[in-house]
ROSE-4610 file (N, C-alpha, C; in Angstrom, 1 decimal, always signed):
// ROSE-4610
residu = [M/M/M/L/L/L/D/D/D/L/L/L/I/I/I/S/S/S/S/S/S/D/D/D/Y/Y/Y/Q/Q/Q/A/A/A/I/I/I/W/W/W/L/L/L/S/S/S/A/A/A/K/K/K/V/V/V/A/A/A/T/T/T/T/T/T/A/A/A/T/T/T/V/V/V/V/V/V/S/S/S/L/L/L/P/P/P/F/F/F/G/G/G/F/F/F/A/A/A/A/A/A/A/A/A/Y/Y/Y/L/L/L/I/I/I/V/V/V/F/F/F/T/T/T/R/R/R/M/M/M/R/R/R/G/G/G/K/K/K/S/S/S/V/V/V/F/F/F/D/D/D/A/A/A/L/L/L/V/V/V/N/N/N/L/L/L/P/P/P/L/L/L/V/V/V/L/L/L/P/P/P/P/P/P/V/V/V/V/V/V/V/V/V/G/G/G/Y/Y/Y/L/L/L/L/L/L/L/L/L/L/L/L/A/A/A/L/L/L/G/G/G/E/E/E/R/R/R/G/G/G/W/W/W/I/I/I/G/G/G/S/S/S/L/L/L/L/L/L/A/A/A/E/E/E/F/F/F/D/D/D/I/I/I/R/R/R/I/I/I/V/V/V/F/F/F/T/T/T/W/W/W/M/M/M/A/A/A/A/A/A/V/V/V/V/V/V/A/A/A/S/S/S/A/A/A/V/V/V/V/V/V/G/G/G/F/F/F/P/P/P/L/L/L/L/L/L/V/V/V/R/R/R/S/S/S/I/I/I/R/R/R/I/I/I/G/G/G/L/L/L/E/E/E/A/A/A/I/I/I/D/D/D/D/D/D/R/R/R/L/L/L/I/I/I/Q/Q/Q/A/A/A/S/S/S/R/R/R/T/T/T/L/L/L/G/G/G/A/A/A/P/P/P/W/W/W/Y/Y/Y/D/D/D/T/T/T/L/L/L/F/F/F/T/T/T/I/I/I/I/I/I/L/L/L/P/P/P/L/L/L/S/S/S/I/I/I/R/R/R/S/S/S/I/I/I/F/F/F/A/A/A/G/G/G/A/A/A/S/S/S/L/L/L/M/M/M/F/F/F/A/A/A/R/R/R/S/S/S/L/L/L/G/G/G/E/E/E/F/F/F/G/G/G/A/A/A/T/T/T/I/I/I/I/I/I/V/V/V/A/A/A/G/G/G/N/N/N/I/I/I/P/P/P/G/G/G/V/V/V/T/T/T/Q/Q/Q/T/T/T/I/I/I/P/P/P/L/L/L/A/A/A/I/I/I/Y/Y/Y/D/D/D/Y/Y/Y/T/T/T/N/N/N/M/M/M/P/P/P/G/G/G/G/G/G/E/E/E/A/A/A/M/M/M/A/A/A/L/L/L/A/A/A/L/L/L/C/C/C/L/L/L/V/V/V/S/S/S/I/I/I/V/V/V/L/L/L/S/S/S/Y/Y/Y/T/T/T/V/V/V/L/L/L/L/L/L/I/I/I/N/N/N/E/E/E/G/G/G/L/L/L/A/A/A/H/H/H/R/R/R/F/F/F/H/H/H/R/R/R/E/E/E/R/R/R/R/R/R/R/R/R]
num = [1/1/1/2/2/2/3/3/3/4/4/4/5/5/5/6/6/6/7/7/7/8/8/8/9/9/9/10/10/10/11/11/11/12/12/12/13/13/13/14/14/14/15/15/15/16/16/16/17/17/17/18/18/18/19/19/19/20/20/20/21/21/21/22/22/22/23/23/23/24/24/24/25/25/25/26/26/26/27/27/27/28/28/28/29/29/29/30/30/30/31/31/31/32/32/32/33/33/33/34/34/34/35/35/35/36/36/36/37/37/37/38/38/38/39/39/39/40/40/40/41/41/41/42/42/42/43/43/43/44/44/44/45/45/45/46/46/46/47/47/47/48/48/48/49/49/49/50/50/50/51/51/51/52/52/52/53/53/53/54/54/54/55/55/55/56/56/56/57/57/57/58/58/58/59/59/59/60/60/60/61/61/61/62/62/62/63/63/63/64/64/64/65/65/65/66/66/66/67/67/67/68/68/68/69/69/69/70/70/70/71/71/71/72/72/72/73/73/73/74/74/74/75/75/75/76/76/76/77/77/77/78/78/78/79/79/79/80/80/80/81/81/81/82/82/82/83/83/83/84/84/84/85/85/85/86/86/86/87/87/87/88/88/88/89/89/89/90/90/90/91/91/91/92/92/92/93/93/93/94/94/94/95/95/95/96/96/96/97/97/97/98/98/98/99/99/99/100/100/100/101/101/101/102/102/102/103/103/103/104/104/104/105/105/105/106/106/106/107/107/107/108/108/108/109/109/109/110/110/110/111/111/111/112/112/112/113/113/113/114/114/114/115/115/115/116/116/116/117/117/117/118/118/118/119/119/119/120/120/120/121/121/121/122/122/122/123/123/123/124/124/124/125/125/125/126/126/126/127/127/127/128/128/128/129/129/129/130/130/130/131/131/131/132/132/132/133/133/133/134/134/134/135/135/135/136/136/136/137/137/137/138/138/138/139/139/139/140/140/140/141/141/141/142/142/142/143/143/143/144/144/144/145/145/145/146/146/146/147/147/147/148/148/148/149/149/149/150/150/150/151/151/151/152/152/152/153/153/153/154/154/154/155/155/155/156/156/156/157/157/157/158/158/158/159/159/159/160/160/160/161/161/161/162/162/162/163/163/163/164/164/164/165/165/165/166/166/166/167/167/167/168/168/168/169/169/169/170/170/170/171/171/171/172/172/172/173/173/173/174/174/174/175/175/175/176/176/176/177/177/177/178/178/178/179/179/179/180/180/180/181/181/181/182/182/182/183/183/183/184/184/184/185/185/185/186/186/186/187/187/187/188/188/188/189/189/189/190/190/190/191/191/191/192/192/192/193/193/193/194/194/194/195/195/195/196/196/196/197/197/197/198/198/198/199/199/199/200/200/200/201/201/201/202/202/202/203/203/203/204/204/204/205/205/205/206/206/206/207/207/207/208/208/208/209/209/209/210/210/210/211/211/211/212/212/212/213/213/213/214/214/214/215/215/215/216/216/216/217/217/217/218/218/218/219/219/219/220/220/220/221/221/221/222/222/222/223/223/223/224/224/224/225/225/225/226/226/226/227/227/227/228/228/228/229/229/229]
x = [+28.4/+28.8/+28.6/+28.2/+27.9/+29.3/+29.7/+30.9/+30.8/+30.9/+30.8/+32.1/+32.3/+33.3/+33.2/+34.4/+34.2/+33.0/+32.8/+31.8/+30.4/+30.3/+28.9/+28.6/+29.8/+29.5/+29.2/+29.8/+29.5/+28.2/+27.7/+26.4/+25.5/+25.6/+24.6/+24.7/+26.0/+25.9/+25.3/+25.5/+24.7/+23.2/+22.8/+21.4/+20.9/+21.4/+20.9/+21.0/+22.1/+22.2/+21.2/+21.0/+20.0/+18.6/+18.2/+16.9/+16.7/+17.7/+17.6/+17.4/+18.2/+18.0/+16.8/+16.4/+14.9/+13.8/+14.0/+12.8/+12.9/+14.0/+14.1/+13.7/+14.0/+13.8/+12.3/+11.6/+10.4/+9.3/+9.7/+8.8/+8.0/+8.8/+7.9/+6.9/+7.4/+6.5/+5.2/+5.7/+4.6/+3.4/+4.0/+3.1/+2.1/+2.9/+2.1/+1.1/+1.3/+0.6/-0.6/-0.4/-1.6/-2.4/-1.8/-2.5/-3.5/-2.9/-3.6/-5.0/-4.8/-5.8/-6.9/-6.5/-7.4/-8.1/-7.4/-7.8/-8.3/-8.1/-8.4/-9.5/-10.1/-11.0/-10.6/-9.4/-8.7/-9.5/-9.6/-10.0/-9.2/-9.7/-8.9/-8.3/-8.9/-8.2/-8.2/-9.1/-9.1/-7.9/-7.8/-6.8/-5.2/-5.2/-4.0/-3.8/-4.9/-4.7/-4.1/-4.7/-4.5/-2.8/-2.5/-1.1/-0.1/-0.5/+0.5/+0.6/-0.5/-0.5/-0.1/+0.1/+0.3/+1.8/+2.8/+4.0/+3.8/+2.7/+2.3/+1.9/+1.2/+0.6/+1.5/+2.3/+3.3/+4.4/+4.7/+6.0/+7.3/+8.0/+9.2/+10.0/+10.2/+11.0/+10.4/+9.1/+8.5/+8.9/+8.8/+9.1/+10.5/+11.5/+12.9/+13.2/+12.4/+12.5/+12.2/+10.9/+10.5/+11.4/+11.9/+13.0/+14.2/+14.6/+15.8/+15.5/+14.4/+14.0/+13.9/+13.5/+13.5/+14.8/+15.6/+16.7/+18.2/+17.8/+19.0/+19.5/+20.5/+21.1/+20.2/+19.2/+18.4/+17.0/+16.9/+15.5/+15.3/+14.0/+13.9/+14.3/+14.5/+15.1/+16.7/+17.1/+18.6/+19.3/+18.6/+19.2/+19.3/+18.4/+18.4/+19.6/+19.7/+20.6/+22.1/+22.1/+23.5/+24.1/+23.2/+23.6/+24.4/+24.2/+24.9/+25.8/+26.1/+27.1/+26.7/+25.6/+24.9/+24.3/+24.9/+24.7/+24.0/+22.7/+22.0/+22.1/+21.8/+21.8/+23.0/+23.0/+24.1/+25.0/+24.2/+25.0/+24.3/+24.8/+23.8/+22.5/+22.7/+21.4/+20.2/+20.7/+19.6/+18.9/+19.6/+18.9/+18.1/+18.4/+17.7/+16.3/+16.4/+15.3/+14.4/+14.8/+14.1/+13.3/+14.0/+13.6/+12.5/+12.8/+11.7/+10.5/+10.6/+9.3/+8.6/+9.1/+8.5/+8.0/+8.5/+8.1/+7.2/+7.1/+6.3/+4.8/+4.1/+2.7/+2.5/+3.5/+3.2/+3.4/+4.3/+4.4/+3.1/+2.7/+1.5/+0.2/+0.1/-1.1/-1.0/+0.2/+0.2/+0.0/+0.4/+0.3/-1.2/-1.8/-3.2/-4.1/-3.7/-4.6/-4.6/-3.3/-3.3/-4.0/-3.9/-4.6/-6.2/-6.5/-8.0/-8.7/-7.8/-8.1/-8.4/-7.8/-7.8/-9.5/-9.8/-11.1/-11.3/-12.4/-12.4/-13.0/-13.6/-14.0/-12.8/-11.8/-10.5/-10.0/-10.0/-9.7/-10.7/-11.9/-13.1/-12.9/-12.6/-12.5/-11.3/-10.3/-8.9/-9.3/-10.0/-10.5/-11.3/-12.2/-13.3/-12.7/-11.6/-10.9/-9.8/-9.9/-9.1/-7.6/-7.2/-6.0/-5.6/-4.5/-4.1/-3.8/-3.9/-3.7/-2.4/-1.4/+0.0/+0.0/-0.7/-0.9/-1.5/-2.8/-3.4/-2.6/-1.7/-0.9/+0.1/+0.8/+1.9/+1.4/+0.2/-0.4/-1.2/-1.9/-3.0/-2.8/-2.4/-2.3/-1.0/+0.0/+1.3/+1.5/+1.1/+1.3/+0.4/-0.9/-1.7/-1.5/-0.6/-0.2/+1.1/+1.9/+3.4/+3.7/+2.8/+3.1/+2.8/+1.8/+1.6/+2.7/+3.2/+4.3/+5.6/+5.9/+6.9/+6.6/+5.2/+5.0/+5.2/+4.7/+5.0/+6.4/+7.1/+8.6/+9.4/+9.0/+9.5/+9.2/+8.0/+7.5/+8.1/+8.3/+9.1/+10.4/+11.0/+12.5/+12.7/+11.8/+11.8/+11.6/+10.8/+10.4/+11.7/+12.4/+13.6/+14.7/+14.8/+15.8/+15.7/+14.6/+14.4/+14.2/+14.2/+14.0/+15.0/+14.6/+15.4/+15.3/+13.9/+13.7/+14.0/+13.4/+13.6/+15.1/+15.7/+17.1/+18.1/+17.8/+18.8/+18.9/+17.6/+17.4/+18.1/+17.8/+18.1/+19.6/+19.9/+21.2/+22.4/+21.9/+22.9/+23.1/+24.1/+24.7/+26.3/+26.6/+28.1/+28.6/+29.3/+29.9/+30.5/+30.1/+30.9/+30.1/+29.4/+28.8/+27.3/+26.7/+25.2/+24.4/+25.6/+25.1/+24.6/+23.4/+22.6/+22.7/+21.9/+21.8/+21.2/+19.9/+19.2/+20.0/+20.7/+21.6/+22.7/+23.3/+24.5/+24.0/+22.7/+22.4/+22.1/+21.6/+21.4/+22.6/+23.6/+25.1/+25.5/+25.4/+25.7/+24.8/+23.5/+22.8/+23.2/+23.8/+24.5/+25.8/+26.4/+27.8/+28.0/+28.9/+29.1/+29.7/+29.1/+29.5/+29.1/+28.1/+27.7/+26.5/+26.0/+24.7/+24.9/+26.1/+26.2/+26.3/+26.9/+27.1/+25.7/+24.9/+23.7/+22.8/+22.9/+22.0/+22.4/+23.7/+24.3/+23.7/+23.5/+23.0/+21.4/+20.9/+19.6/+19.0/+19.9/+19.6/+19.8/+20.8/+21.1/+19.8/+19.2/+18.0/+16.9/+16.8/+15.6/+15.6/+16.9/+17.0/+16.6/+17.2/+17.0/+15.5/+15.0/+13.6/+12.5/+12.9/+12.0/+12.2/+13.3/+13.5/+12.7/+12.7/+12.0/+10.5/+10.1/+8.6/+8.2/+8.9/+8.6/+8.4/+9.2/+9.0/+7.8/+7.5/+6.3/+4.9/+5.1/+3.9/+3.8/+4.8/+4.7/+4.0/+4.5/+3.9/+2.4/+2.1/+0.7/-0.3/+0.4/-0.5/-0.7/+0.3/+0.1/-0.9/-0.9/-1.7/-3.1/-3.5/-4.8/-5.3/-4.4/-4.8/-5.1/-4.4/-4.8/-6.1/-6.2/-7.4/-8.6/-8.6/-9.8/-10.2/-9.2/-9.5/-10.5]
y = [+19.1/+18.0/+16.6/+15.5/+14.2/+13.5/+13.1/+12.4/+10.9/+10.4/+9.1/+8.3/+7.1/+6.5/+5.5/+4.8/+3.9/+2.8/+2.2/+1.1/+1.8/+3.1/+3.8/+3.9/+4.4/+4.6/+3.2/+2.1/+0.7/+0.5/+0.6/+0.4/+1.3/+2.4/+3.2/+2.7/+2.4/+1.8/+0.5/-0.3/-1.7/-1.6/-0.6/-0.3/+0.0/+1.0/+1.3/+0.0/-0.6/-1.8/-2.7/-3.2/-4.0/-3.6/-2.4/-1.8/-1.8/-1.4/-1.2/-2.6/-3.5/-4.8/-5.4/-5.4/-6.0/-5.4/-4.2/-3.3/-3.9/-3.9/-4.1/-5.6/-6.6/-7.9/-8.2/-7.5/-7.6/-7.0/-6.0/-5.3/-6.3/-7.1/-8.1/-8.9/-9.4/-10.2/-9.5/-8.3/-7.4/-7.0/-6.6/-6.5/-7.6/-8.7/-9.9/-10.3/-10.0/-10.4/-9.4/-8.1/-7.0/-7.3/-7.7/-8.1/-9.3/-10.2/-11.5/-11.2/-10.2/-9.9/-9.0/-8.2/-7.2/-7.8/-8.4/-8.7/-10.1/-11.0/-12.4/-12.9/-14.0/-14.6/-15.9/-16.2/-17.2/-17.6/-19.0/-19.6/-19.3/-18.9/-18.8/-17.4/-16.3/-15.0/-14.5/-14.5/-13.9/-14.6/-15.9/-16.7/-16.1/-15.8/-15.4/-14.0/-13.1/-11.7/-11.7/-12.5/-12.5/-13.1/-14.0/-14.4/-13.3/-12.7/-11.5/-10.6/-10.2/-9.3/-9.8/-11.1/-11.6/-11.0/-10.8/-10.0/-8.6/-8.0/-6.8/-6.9/-7.8/-8.0/-8.9/-9.8/-10.6/-9.7/-10.1/-9.5/-9.7/-8.7/-9.1/-10.3/-10.4/-11.5/-12.8/-12.9/-14.2/-14.5/-13.3/-13.5/-14.1/-13.4/-13.7/-15.0/-15.5/-17.0/-17.9/-17.7/-18.5/-18.7/-17.6/-17.4/-18.2/-18.2/-19.0/-20.5/-20.7/-22.3/-22.6/-21.9/-22.3/-22.1/-21.1/-20.9/-21.6/-22.0/-22.7/-24.1/-24.5/-25.8/-26.8/-26.8/-28.0/-27.6/-26.4/-25.9/-26.5/-26.5/-27.0/-26.3/-25.0/-24.1/-24.0/-23.9/-23.9/-25.2/-26.5/-27.5/-27.8/-27.2/-27.3/-26.4/-25.2/-24.5/-24.8/-25.5/-26.3/-27.1/-27.8/-28.7/-27.9/-26.7/-25.7/-24.8/-25.2/-24.5/-23.1/-22.9/-21.5/-21.2/-20.2/-20.1/-18.7/-18.5/-17.2/-16.8/-17.8/-17.1/-16.6/-15.5/-14.7/-14.2/-13.8/-13.0/-11.8/-10.8/-9.7/-10.1/-11.3/-11.5/-12.0/-12.5/-12.8/-11.6/-10.4/-9.2/-8.6/-8.9/-8.7/-9.5/-10.7/-11.5/-10.9/-10.8/-10.3/-8.9/-8.0/-6.8/-7.0/-7.9/-8.0/-8.7/-9.7/-10.4/-9.3/-8.5/-7.5/-6.4/-6.0/-4.6/-5.2/-6.4/-6.9/-6.4/-6.5/-6.1/-4.7/-3.9/-2.4/-2.2/-3.0/-2.8/-3.2/-4.4/-4.8/-4.0/-3.3/-2.5/-1.2/-0.7/+0.5/+0.1/-0.8/-1.3/-1.5/-2.3/-2.5/-1.5/-0.4/+0.9/+1.5/+1.4/+2.0/+1.2/-0.2/-1.0/-0.9/-0.8/-0.7/+0.6/+1.6/+3.0/+3.1/+2.1/+1.9/+1.8/+2.6/+2.4/+1.0/+0.3/-0.8/-1.0/+0.0/+0.1/+0.2/+0.6/+0.7/-0.8/-1.5/-2.8/-3.8/-3.5/-4.1/-3.9/-2.6/-2.2/-2.9/-2.9/-3.6/-5.1/-5.7/-7.1/-7.2/-6.4/-6.3/-6.2/-5.4/-5.1/-6.2/-7.3/-8.6/-8.5/-7.5/-7.4/-8.6/-9.3/-10.3/-9.8/-10.6/-10.2/-9.2/-9.8/-9.2/-7.7/-7.7/-6.3/-5.3/-5.8/-5.0/-4.7/-5.5/-5.5/-4.2/-4.2/-3.4/-2.0/-1.9/-0.7/+0.2/-0.5/+0.0/-0.1/-1.3/-1.5/-0.9/-1.2/-0.7/+0.7/+1.4/+2.8/+3.6/+3.1/+3.8/+3.5/+2.6/+2.3/+2.5/+3.2/+3.3/+4.2/+5.2/+6.1/+5.2/+4.4/+3.6/+2.5/+2.1/+1.2/+2.0/+3.1/+3.9/+4.3/+4.6/+5.0/+3.6/+2.6/+1.3/+1.0/+1.2/+0.9/+1.8/+3.1/+4.1/+3.8/+3.3/+3.0/+1.6/+0.8/-0.5/-0.2/+0.8/+1.0/+1.7/+2.7/+3.3/+2.3/+1.2/+0.3/-0.6/-0.9/-1.8/-1.2/+0.2/+0.9/+0.7/+0.6/+0.6/-1.0/-1.9/-3.2/-3.7/-4.2/-4.7/-6.2/-6.3/-7.6/-8.9/-9.0/-10.0/-10.2/-9.1/-8.9/-9.6/-9.2/-9.6/-11.1/-11.8/-13.1/-13.8/-13.5/-14.4/-13.9/-12.8/-12.4/-12.1/-11.8/-11.5/-10.1/-9.7/-8.3/-8.2/-8.5/-8.7/-7.3/-6.7/-5.4/-5.6/-4.8/-4.8/-6.0/-6.7/-7.7/-7.7/-7.7/-7.7/-6.5/-5.6/-4.7/-3.5/-3.3/-2.1/-0.9/+0.2/+1.2/+1.0/+0.2/+0.0/-1.1/-1.8/-2.8/-2.0/-1.1/-0.3/+0.6/+1.0/+1.8/+1.1/-0.2/-1.1/-1.3/-1.6/-1.8/-0.7/+0.6/+1.7/+2.0/+1.7/+1.9/+1.0/-0.3/-1.2/-0.9/+0.2/+0.4/+1.7/+1.7/+2.7/+4.0/+5.1/+6.3/+6.3/+5.4/+5.2/+6.1/+6.9/+7.7/+8.6/+9.4/+10.3/+9.5/+8.5/+7.8/+7.3/+6.7/+6.3/+7.5/+8.5/+9.8/+10.2/+10.1/+10.5/+9.5/+8.2/+7.3/+7.5/+7.7/+8.2/+9.2/+10.5/+11.5/+11.1/+10.2/+9.9/+9.1/+8.1/+7.2/+8.2/+9.1/+10.0/+10.8/+11.4/+12.2/+11.3/+10.0/+9.2/+8.8/+8.2/+7.8/+9.2/+10.4/+11.3/+11.8/+11.6/+11.9/+11.0/+9.7/+8.8/+9.0/+9.3/+9.5/+10.7/+11.8/+13.0/+12.7/+11.8/+11.3/+10.5/+9.6/+8.9/+9.9/+10.7/+11.7/+12.4/+12.8/+13.6/+12.7/+11.5/+10.7/+10.4/+10.3/+10.1/+11.2/+12.5/+13.7/+13.8/+13.4/+13.5/+12.5/+11.2/+10.3/+10.5/+11.3/+11.6/+12.8/+13.7/+14.7/+14.2/+13.3/+12.8/+11.9/+11.3/+10.4/+11.3/+12.6/+13.4/+14.0/+13.9/+14.5/+13.6]
z = [-0.1/-1.3/-0.5/-1.2/-0.8/-0.5/+0.7/+0.8/+0.6/-0.6/-1.1/-1.3/-1.0/-1.3/-2.4/-2.7/-4.0/-3.9/-2.8/-2.5/-2.7/-2.3/-2.5/-4.1/-4.7/-6.3/-6.9/-6.4/-6.8/-6.6/-5.4/-4.9/-6.0/-6.3/-7.2/-8.5/-8.9/-10.2/-10.5/-9.4/-9.4/-9.4/-8.6/-8.4/-9.9/-10.4/-11.9/-12.7/-12.6/-13.6/-13.4/-12.2/-11.8/-12.3/-11.9/-12.2/-13.6/-14.5/-15.9/-16.5/-16.0/-16.6/-16.4/-15.2/-14.7/-15.5/-15.8/-16.3/-17.9/-18.5/-20.1/-20.3/-19.3/-19.6/-19.3/-18.4/-17.9/-18.8/-19.8/-20.7/-21.6/-22.3/-23.3/-22.4/-21.4/-20.7/-19.9/-19.3/-19.0/-19.9/-21.2/-22.2/-22.6/-22.7/-23.1/-21.9/-20.6/-19.6/-19.7/-19.9/-20.0/-21.1/-22.2/-23.5/-23.2/-22.6/-22.3/-21.4/-20.4/-19.6/-20.2/-21.2/-21.6/-22.8/-23.8/-25.0/-25.3/-24.3/-24.5/-23.6/-24.1/-23.3/-22.6/-22.4/-21.8/-20.5/-20.4/-19.2/-17.8/-16.9/-15.7/-15.6/-16.2/-16.4/-15.1/-14.3/-12.9/-12.1/-12.3/-11.5/-12.0/-13.4/-13.9/-13.4/-13.3/-13.0/-11.4/-10.7/-9.3/-9.1/-9.9/-9.9/-10.3/-11.1/-11.7/-10.5/-9.9/-8.8/-7.4/-7.4/-6.0/-5.3/-6.2/-5.5/-5.0/-5.4/-4.9/-3.5/-3.0/-1.7/-0.8/-1.3/-0.5/+0.0/+1.4/+1.9/+0.9/+0.8/-0.2/+0.2/+1.6/+2.3/+1.8/+1.8/+1.3/-0.1/-1.0/-2.3/-2.5/-1.6/-1.8/-1.4/-0.3/+0.1/-1.0/-1.6/-2.5/-3.8/-4.2/-5.2/-4.7/-3.5/-3.0/-3.2/-2.9/-2.9/-4.5/-5.2/-6.7/-7.5/-7.2/-7.7/-7.1/-5.9/-5.1/-6.0/-5.5/-6.1/-6.0/-5.0/-4.9/-5.4/-6.0/-6.4/-7.9/-8.4/-9.6/-10.8/-10.5/-11.8/-11.4/-10.3/-9.8/-10.5/-10.2/-10.5/-12.1/-12.6/-14.2/-14.8/-14.1/-14.4/-14.3/-13.0/-12.7/-13.7/-14.5/-15.4/-16.5/-16.7/-17.7/-17.0/-15.7/-15.1/-14.9/-14.8/-14.5/-13.1/-12.4/-11.1/-10.7/-10.4/-10.1/-8.7/-7.8/-6.2/-6.0/-5.2/-4.6/-5.7/-6.9/-7.9/-8.2/-9.1/-9.2/-10.1/-10.9/-11.6/-10.7/-9.6/-8.5/-8.1/-8.1/-7.8/-8.8/-10.1/-11.1/-11.1/-10.9/-10.8/-9.6/-8.4/-7.3/-7.6/-8.4/-8.8/-9.8/-10.7/-11.7/-11.2/-10.4/-9.8/-8.9/-8.1/-7.2/-7.9/-9.0/-9.7/-10.9/-11.1/-12.5/-12.3/-11.2/-11.2/-11.3/-11.0/-11.3/-12.8/-13.6/-15.0/-15.7/-15.3/-16.0/-15.8/-14.7/-14.3/-15.1/-15.3/-16.1/-17.6/-18.0/-19.4/-19.5/-18.6/-18.8/-18.8/-18.0/-18.1/-19.5/-20.2/-21.6/-22.5/-22.3/-23.3/-23.1/-21.9/-21.7/-22.2/-22.3/-22.8/-24.5/-25.0/-26.6/-26.9/-28.0/-28.5/-29.2/-28.7/-29.3/-30.6/-31.0/-32.5/-33.6/-33.0/-33.9/-34.1/-33.1/-33.1/-34.2/-33.8/-34.5/-36.1/-36.2/-37.7/-38.3/-37.7/-38.2/-38.6/-37.5/-37.9/-39.0/-39.0/-40.3/-41.4/-41.7/-42.9/-43.3/-42.4/-42.6/-42.2/-41.2/-40.8/-40.0/-39.9/-39.1/-37.5/-36.6/-35.3/-35.0/-35.7/-35.4/-36.2/-37.3/-37.9/-37.0/-36.5/-35.5/-34.2/-33.8/-32.7/-32.9/-34.0/-34.4/-34.9/-35.5/-36.1/-35.3/-34.5/-33.5/-31.9/-31.5/-30.2/-29.6/-30.1/-29.7/-29.7/-31.0/-31.0/-29.9/-29.7/-28.9/-27.4/-27.2/-25.5/-25.3/-26.1/-25.9/-24.7/-24.4/-23.2/-22.0/-22.1/-20.9/-20.5/-21.7/-21.5/-21.0/-21.3/-20.8/-19.4/-19.0/-17.7/-16.6/-17.2/-16.5/-16.3/-17.4/-17.2/-16.2/-16.2/-15.2/-13.8/-13.7/-12.4/-11.7/-12.6/-12.3/-12.1/-12.6/-12.6/-11.1/-10.9/-9.7/-8.5/-8.5/-7.5/-7.4/-8.5/-8.5/-7.7/-7.9/-7.3/-5.6/-5.2/-3.8/-3.2/-4.2/-3.7/-2.6/-1.5/-0.5/+0.1/+0.6/+1.0/+0.5/-0.8/-1.7/-2.0/-2.4/-2.8/-1.8/-0.5/+0.4/+0.8/+0.4/+0.6/-0.4/-1.7/-2.9/-3.5/-3.2/-3.7/-2.7/-1.4/-0.3/-0.5/+0.4/+0.6/+0.5/-0.8/-1.1/-1.6/-0.9/-1.5/-2.9/-3.9/-5.2/-6.1/-5.4/-6.2/-6.3/-5.2/-5.0/-4.2/-3.7/-2.6/-3.4/-3.4/-4.0/-3.0/-3.4/-2.4/-1.2/-1.3/+0.0/+1.0/+0.2/+1.2/+1.6/+1.0/+1.6/+2.8/+2.5/+3.6/+4.8/+4.5/+5.8/+6.5/+5.7/+6.4/+7.2/+6.6/+7.3/+8.6/+8.6/+9.8/+11.0/+10.5/+11.5/+11.9/+11.4/+11.6/+12.6/+13.4/+14.3/+13.6/+13.8/+12.8/+11.4/+11.1/+9.7/+9.4/+10.1/+9.9/+8.8/+8.8/+7.8/+6.2/+6.2/+4.9/+4.4/+5.5/+5.1/+4.8/+5.3/+5.0/+3.6/+3.2/+1.8/+0.8/+1.0/+0.0/+0.0/+1.2/+1.0/+0.2/+0.3/-0.5/-2.0/-2.4/-3.8/-4.1/-3.2/-3.6/-3.9/-3.0/-3.2/-4.5/-4.9/-6.1/-7.3/-7.3/-8.5/-8.5/-7.4/-7.3/-7.8/-7.2/-7.4/-8.9/-9.5/-11.0/-12.0/-11.6/-12.2/-12.2/-10.9/-10.7/-11.5/-11.6/-12.3/-13.7/-14.4/-15.7/-15.8/-14.7/-14.9/-14.8/-13.8/-13.7/-15.0/-15.6/-17.0/-17.9/-18.2/-19.1/-18.7/-17.5/-17.2/-17.7/-17.3/-17.5/-19.1/-19.9/-21.3/-21.9/-21.1/-21.5/-21.3/-20.2/-19.8/-20.8/-20.9/-21.9/-23.2/-23.8/-25.0/-25.0/-23.8/-23.7/-23.6/-23.2/-23.0/-24.5/-25.5/-26.7/-27.6]
């Protein structure tokens, strides 16, 4: 049996809370970004696509430092929020922002695959019959891409559970406030005799991530089977 203490349960709860919030908040923006890439002819689409995927190739520490510059008291976003007495840095919401930014490209990529698989003739038929864009969106595009949306959400959730580099920079490592599972493991590895506790949290992280990935794979297989029909 895993020998966990109260701070470990707090870290597990906070990780799930951060990953869930980051995923839910990012979903509409991820779908909008994928929709723009697939279905529009906007100028600079390749630049926009590269910008969306940039956090995927940047070191997480770089992402975290850039977020710290933007959300800090002297940052252009942080200074605006300070006027409304809103503070993001070194709170759990900073961990949400870090997870959302790092996991966003995975969400967009999964949704984009689903959108690209939609038969263009269905969309053209909808437009020929005079359906407005929002009608086509809600009656054709969304129903046919729902599994790729769920797959992308599960993949982003799993990525958010393991986020470390950007989180520790912009949110810090405050037990009970911003300490997620990876940060708690980091603390245990630097603590004499903390190997057993670090291993216990590693096992929890593996179980959670593996479960989410199983869900993702199940959705992906169903999507591919339906695509072949």
